[in-house]
N, C-alpha and C positions, 0 to 999 in steps of 0.2 A: 624363539624363532617364528612360531606360528603367529604371535601377536604382531610382529613386524609385517608379515604378509597381509594380515587383515587390515592393518593401518594403511599399507600401500594400496590395497584394493579399494578401501573407502576413499582414500585420497584421489585415486584415479576417477572415481565416480564424482567426487566433489569438484575436481577440475573440469570434468565434462559439464556439470551443472553451471559452474561459474562462466564457462565459455559461452554456453547457450543462453544464459541470462543476459549476458552482454549483447547478444544478438537480438534480444527482445522476446524470447520465449518465456512463458509463465512457468511457475513452479509446478502447477497442476499438469500442464502439458508434458513437462519433462518427467514428472513422476509416472504418468501414463506410458510414456515412451520407454522408460527404463523397465517398468513392469512387463511391458509387452516383449522386451528383449530378454526377459528371464531373470532379472535381478529380484532379490527378495525385498519385501516391504521394509524389513528391519534395516537392511544395508542401505536402502534408498533414504530412509528417514535419518540414519546416522550421517550419510553423506550430505544431505540437505542441511542438517545442523552444523556440520563442519564447514560447509561452504558459506553459510550465513556468518559463522564466527570469523572466518578468514576475510570475508567482505567487510565486516564491521571493523576489523583491524585496519583496513585500508581506507576507511571512510575518513574524511577530514574532520577535525575537531572544530566545533563552532566556538568562536571567540566572543561573539556578540551575544548579549542577552536581549531578549525582547523588551521593548519599552511599553509599559502599561500606563495609559493616561485615563484619568477620571474626569468627567464633566458633570457638574451638579446643575440641575435645572430647577430654578426656583419659581415660585408662582408669578413673580414679576418679570420673568424672562419673556423675550419676544418670540417664543416658539409658537408656531401655529400648527394645528392638527387638521389634516384634511381627511374627511371620512371617505374611504374607498368603497366602491360597490363591488359586489362579487360578480363572477362570470355570468351566472344565470340572470342577474338583474340587468346587466348590460345587454344581453340577448333579448330579454323581454322588452326593454326600452326601444330597441331597434325594430322589433317586430311590430309593436303597437305604437310606434312613433311618439313616444312620450316626451 
């Protein structure tokens, strides 16, 4: 009987976390808010873990795999390399009008 009350207690905190994450609050701000309301660190951590698990179950499954392409650059390629100057070099050129 005690286990059910603890699960309900953690679930209520997890629901609060999920609702406020949807509003745009961060986990850290919610953790601080819950600690200032008197909840224990252990119950907050368990509720965050539970909320993350429940949100992960609702997340859509990705059907597409990323496409990886490779491009080989050979010595006879028409690739040109432009040497870029650093920030300080650009400033010095403008100051001394080079």
